[in-house]
Rosetta silent file (secondary structure, phi, psi, omega in degrees, C-alpha in Angstrom):
SEQUENCE: XXXXXXXXXXXXXXXXXXXXXXXXXXXXXXXXXXXXXXXXXXXXXXXXXXXXXXXXXXXXXXXX
SCORE:     score description
SCORE:     0.000 S_00000001
   1 L     0.000  133.294  177.204   59.979   82.288   49.634 S_00000001
   2 E  -111.814  125.506  172.566   56.337   82.884   48.896 S_00000001
   3 E   -92.575  114.697 -175.186   55.290   85.141   46.033 S_00000001
   4 L   -82.172  155.809  175.472   51.959   86.529   47.150 S_00000001
   5 L  -145.429  172.897  177.796   48.976   87.211   44.965 S_00000001
   6 L   -56.529  -38.033 -177.348   45.411   88.294   45.499 S_00000001
   7 L   -74.210  -32.589 -172.337   44.411   84.644   45.607 S_00000001
   8 L  -108.588   -6.215 -170.467   47.122   83.439   48.042 S_00000001
   9 H   -57.226  -43.282 -178.977   47.915   86.421   50.283 S_00000001
  10 H   -67.002  -41.548  178.804   45.783   85.385   53.265 S_00000001
  11 H   -65.852  -41.755 -177.842   47.038   81.804   53.187 S_00000001
  12 H   -64.384  -38.804 -176.917   50.667   82.914   52.761 S_00000001
  13 H   -95.622   -0.661  179.884   50.624   85.277   55.739 S_00000001
  14 L  -117.100 -100.412 -173.487   48.368   83.105   57.919 S_00000001
  15 H   -60.518  -37.006 -178.704   48.140   79.307   57.953 S_00000001
  16 H   -68.716  -42.619  177.730   51.174   78.669   55.759 S_00000001
  17 H   -61.922  -43.379  178.870   53.398   80.946   57.834 S_00000001
  18 H   -62.443  -41.571  178.530   52.143   79.266   61.019 S_00000001
  19 H   -62.083  -48.611 -179.215   52.835   75.809   59.591 S_00000001
  20 H   -63.174  -36.717  176.344   56.406   76.690   58.589 S_00000001
  21 H   -62.483  -46.046 -177.505   56.981   78.216   62.012 S_00000001
  22 H   -64.295  -37.096 -178.593   55.678   75.068   63.718 S_00000001
  23 H   -87.280    0.017  172.283   57.869   72.685   61.689 S_00000001
  24 L    89.203   23.441  175.849   60.959   74.806   62.353 S_00000001
  25 L   -66.645  121.131 -170.697   61.653   76.464   58.993 S_00000001
  26 L   -62.684  -38.124  179.708   64.393   78.952   59.904 S_00000001
  27 E  -136.000  147.690  178.810   63.303   81.776   57.596 S_00000001
  28 E  -134.639  123.981 -176.259   60.084   82.685   55.820 S_00000001
  29 E  -118.804  133.255  174.821   60.049   85.335   53.103 S_00000001
  30 E  -115.053  136.446  179.517   56.994   86.975   51.535 S_00000001
  31 E  -134.952  128.533  176.515   57.250   88.947   48.302 S_00000001
  32 L  -111.851   96.011 -171.685   54.580   91.007   46.597 S_00000001
  33 L   -59.264  -26.139 -178.390   56.092   91.742   43.154 S_00000001
  34 L  -104.768   -2.971  179.684   53.624   94.529   42.348 S_00000001
  35 L    69.129   27.501 -178.212   53.326   96.042   45.838 S_00000001
  36 L   -83.574  -26.898 -170.352   49.565   95.486   45.900 S_00000001
  37 L  -125.563  -32.093 -176.019   49.232   93.738   49.283 S_00000001
  38 L  -108.537  139.638  173.621   52.380   93.960   51.382 S_00000001
  39 L  -130.990  112.645   -6.920   54.053   97.057   52.787 S_00000001
  40 L   -68.360  164.280 -173.259   56.971   96.731   52.423 S_00000001
  41 L   -75.943  -11.594  172.242   56.564   94.413   49.477 S_00000001
  42 E  -120.235  119.719 -178.929   59.440   92.166   50.625 S_00000001
  43 E  -130.794  135.808  179.044   59.106   90.859   54.186 S_00000001
  44 E  -123.818  149.809  178.290   61.250   88.339   55.986 S_00000001
  45 E  -133.198  139.087 -179.924   60.821   86.448   59.226 S_00000001
  46 E  -121.740  137.439 -178.383   63.472   84.528   61.171 S_00000001
  47 E   -73.011  123.473  175.672   62.767   81.815   63.720 S_00000001
  48 E  -136.694  121.067 -179.017   63.776   82.823   67.253 S_00000001
  49 L    52.450   45.236  176.246   62.749   80.721   70.248 S_00000001
  50 L    67.718   14.750  177.858   60.273   78.795   68.072 S_00000001
  51 E  -132.907  144.059  176.287   58.504   81.991   66.901 S_00000001
  52 E   -75.681  132.227  173.918   58.943   84.071   63.765 S_00000001
  53 E  -117.779  140.082  179.289   60.364   87.532   64.333 S_00000001
  54 E   -61.044  139.582  172.448   60.437   90.135   61.543 S_00000001
  55 L   -82.410  122.384 -176.115   63.801   90.618   59.883 S_00000001
  56 L   -61.596  144.888  174.711   64.444   94.361   60.179 S_00000001
  57 L   -69.066  148.785  172.290   64.530   96.437   57.016 S_00000001
  58 L  -111.291  153.473  179.345   67.864   97.909   56.050 S_00000001
  59 L   -70.911  144.873  178.038   68.306  101.289   54.475 S_00000001
  60 L   -69.267  149.346  177.631   68.880  101.321   50.747 S_00000001
  61 L   -67.923  119.282 -176.123   72.342  102.078   49.503 S_00000001
  62 L   -64.992  -18.057 -178.457   72.326  105.813   48.656 S_00000001
  63 L   -77.513  -13.684 -176.541   74.794  105.225   45.802 S_00000001
  64 L   -88.074    0.000    0.000   72.235  103.295   43.746 S_00000001
């Protein structure tokens, strides 16, 4: 899991993500705790056929 910041956001979503994909890391998660850079602020990717595919968002539980 990568916690993004103004300083690291480009690296986290670019070269670092590509590196983890290349070495076979099964999942890669990006989190923007303040919602300044990512929409949605929590994003996940799962390795499929050697490429990261976005993990689909799920709807929030209406009871919460």
